C-alpha positions in Angstrom: -47.9 40.6 53.7 -46.2 42.5 50.0 -48.7 40.6 48.2 -51.7 42.1 50.8 -49.8 45.8 49.3 -50.0 44.9 45.9 -53.7 44.3 45.7 -55.2 46.1 48.5 -53.1 49.4 47.7 -51.6 48.9 44.2 -53.5 47.3 42.2 -56.1 50.5 41.8 -54.5 52.6 41.0 -51.8 50.9 38.5 -53.3 49.1 37.1 -51.9 46.1 37.1 -52.8 42.9 36.3 -51.6 40.3 37.9 -50.0 36.6 38.1 -49.1 35.1 41.1 -46.2 32.7 40.1 -44.8 30.3 42.5 -41.6 30.0 44.2 -41.0 26.7 46.1 -38.9 27.5 49.2 -38.4 23.2 49.5 -36.4 23.4 45.8 -34.9 26.9 46.7 -33.0 25.9 50.1 -32.4 22.8 48.9 -32.6 21.8 53.1 -31.7 18.2 54.0 -34.1 15.9 54.8 -33.7 15.6 59.1 -33.4 19.6 59.6 -36.3 21.2 61.2 -36.4 23.8 58.2 -37.6 20.5 56.3 -41.6 20.0 57.3 -42.7 23.4 57.1 -41.4 24.0 53.6 -42.1 20.7 52.4 -45.3 21.4 53.1 -45.8 24.7 51.7 -44.0 22.9 48.6 -47.2 20.8 48.6 -49.6 23.7 49.2 -48.0 25.3 45.0 -49.5 22.2 43.6 -51.6 22.3 44.9 -51.8 26.5 43.8 -51.3 25.9 40.5 -53.5 23.4 40.2 -56.4 25.6 40.8 -54.8 28.1 38.9 -54.6 25.7 35.5 -58.6 25.2 35.7 -60.1 27.8 37.5 -57.6 30.4 37.1 -56.2 33.5 38.7 -58.6 34.8 41.1 -59.7 31.5 42.9 -56.2 30.9 43.3 -55.9 34.6 44.5 -58.8 33.2 47.3 -56.8 30.2 47.9 -53.7 31.9 47.7 -55.1 34.4 50.1 -56.7 30.9 52.3 -52.8 30.3 52.9 -51.3 33.0 54.3 -54.9 33.6 56.0 -54.4 29.6 58.2 -50.6 30.2 57.6 -49.9 33.7 59.5 -52.9 34.9 61.3 -54.5 30.9 62.8 -50.6 29.9 63.9 -51.3 31.1 67.3 -49.1 29.1 69.5 -46.0 27.8 67.6 -45.6 24.3 66.9 -48.3 22.5 67.7 -51.3 25.3 65.7 -49.0 24.5 62.8 -48.9 20.7 63.0 -52.5 20.0 63.4 -53.0 22.3 60.3 -49.1 19.8 58.7 -51.7 17.3 59.3 -54.6 18.3 57.3 -52.7 18.5 54.0 -54.9 21.0 51.7 -58.3 19.8 52.0 -59.3 22.8 55.0 -57.8 25.8 52.4 -59.6 24.7 50.2 -63.3 24.0 51.1 -62.1 27.5 53.2 -61.5 29.0 49.6 -64.9 27.3 47.8 -62.9 26.0 45.7 -63.8 22.4 44.8 -61.5 19.7 46.9 -60.7 17.4 44.0 -57.7 19.6 43.9 -56.1 18.5 47.2 -54.9 15.6 45.2 -52.4 17.8 43.5 -50.6 18.0 47.0 -49.2 14.4 47.0 -48.4 14.8 42.9 -45.3 15.4 42.1 -45.9 16.1 38.6 -47.3 19.4 39.7 -42.8 20.5 40.3 -42.0 20.2 36.7 -44.3 23.1 37.0 -43.8 25.3 39.7 -39.3 24.5 39.0 -40.0 26.2 35.2 -41.8 29.1 36.5 -40.0 29.8 40.3 -36.7 29.1 36.7 -38.2 32.0 35.3 -38.2 34.9 38.0 -35.4 33.8 39.4 -33.6 34.9 35.3 -34.3 37.9 36.5 -33.2 38.3 39.5 -30.2 36.2 40.6 -30.0 32.9 42.3 -29.0 34.8 45.5 -32.7 36.3 47.2 -35.3 34.6 48.1 -38.8 35.9 47.8 -40.5 38.0 47.2 -40.2 38.4 43.6 -42.1 41.9 41.7 -41.8 41.2 38.4 -43.1 43.2 35.7 -43.2 45.6 32.3 -40.8 47.5 31.6 -40.4 50.1 29.0 -37.5 48.5 28.7 -38.4 45.0 29.1 -39.3 42.8 31.7 -37.8 43.1 34.8 -37.3 41.7 38.0 -37.2 42.4 41.5 -36.5 40.6 45.1 -39.0 42.6 47.8 -39.9 44.8 49.2 -39.5 43.0 52.7 -42.5 45.1 54.2 -43.4 43.8 58.4 -47.0 46.1 57.4 -48.1 46.7 54.6 -48.1 50.4 53.5 -51.3 52.4 52.7 -52.5 55.0 50.9 -49.4 57.2 49.2 -47.0 55.9 51.7 -47.8 51.9 49.4 -48.1 53.8 45.9 -44.3 55.9 46.4 -43.3 52.4 47.6 -44.1 50.5 44.1 -43.1 53.6 42.5 -39.0 54.2 44.2 -38.8 50.0 43.5 -40.4 50.4 39.7 -37.5 53.6 39.5 -35.2 51.0 41.5 -36.1 48.3 39.5 -35.2 49.9 36.3 -32.5 51.4 36.7 -29.2 50.2 34.7 -26.5 49.2 37.5 -28.8 49.4 40.6 -28.5 46.2 42.7 -29.7 45.8 46.2 -30.5 48.4 49.2 -31.6 46.4 52.5 -31.2 46.9 56.1 -31.4 45.2 59.3 -34.4 44.4 60.5 -36.1 44.9 64.2 -39.5 44.3 64.2 -41.6 41.3 63.3 -44.4 41.3 60.3 -47.9 42.7 61.6 -50.5 40.9 59.5 -53.4 43.2 60.2 -57.1 42.1 61.0 -57.1 38.7 59.3 -59.0 39.1 56.2 
């Protein structure tokens, strides 16, 4: 939802040039292999390898198209729970690449551990801006005071129009304010992904 908000609402009005970077929940949370959490984060970690492969040779626009396909399949199409996720995981990366119109040769990166160093380096650069006790999303930007980053915003729906721009401007203010660290409240609703893109 945060990515959709930034691209659909903020980018056209705030002259952004978005660079997508990876964060691996497999690396970040280090779940035991026998936990229920391990299979999905291992799968999405492997998708990050494919994402970085696409980004390296096809460019940022192709990487964004693939990212949208990841989100659409994982969030919009997964309607009956674990069985659907199991089917998606069994398919690997090729169906995502095909649907995004990207050469399926990038599917080879899915099991290519050499991409892990790239993922870790870029992830560590993001965490260096915000600290290690956060999750995803992280937004980083250049300001007059230098490179700044902030965890969030965690949102359950994409804010539109002036509301969406006000959220962006508030986030920039907080991220650049010396001494500001955290706002939080308990989440009471699940995500509303809206129409499938």
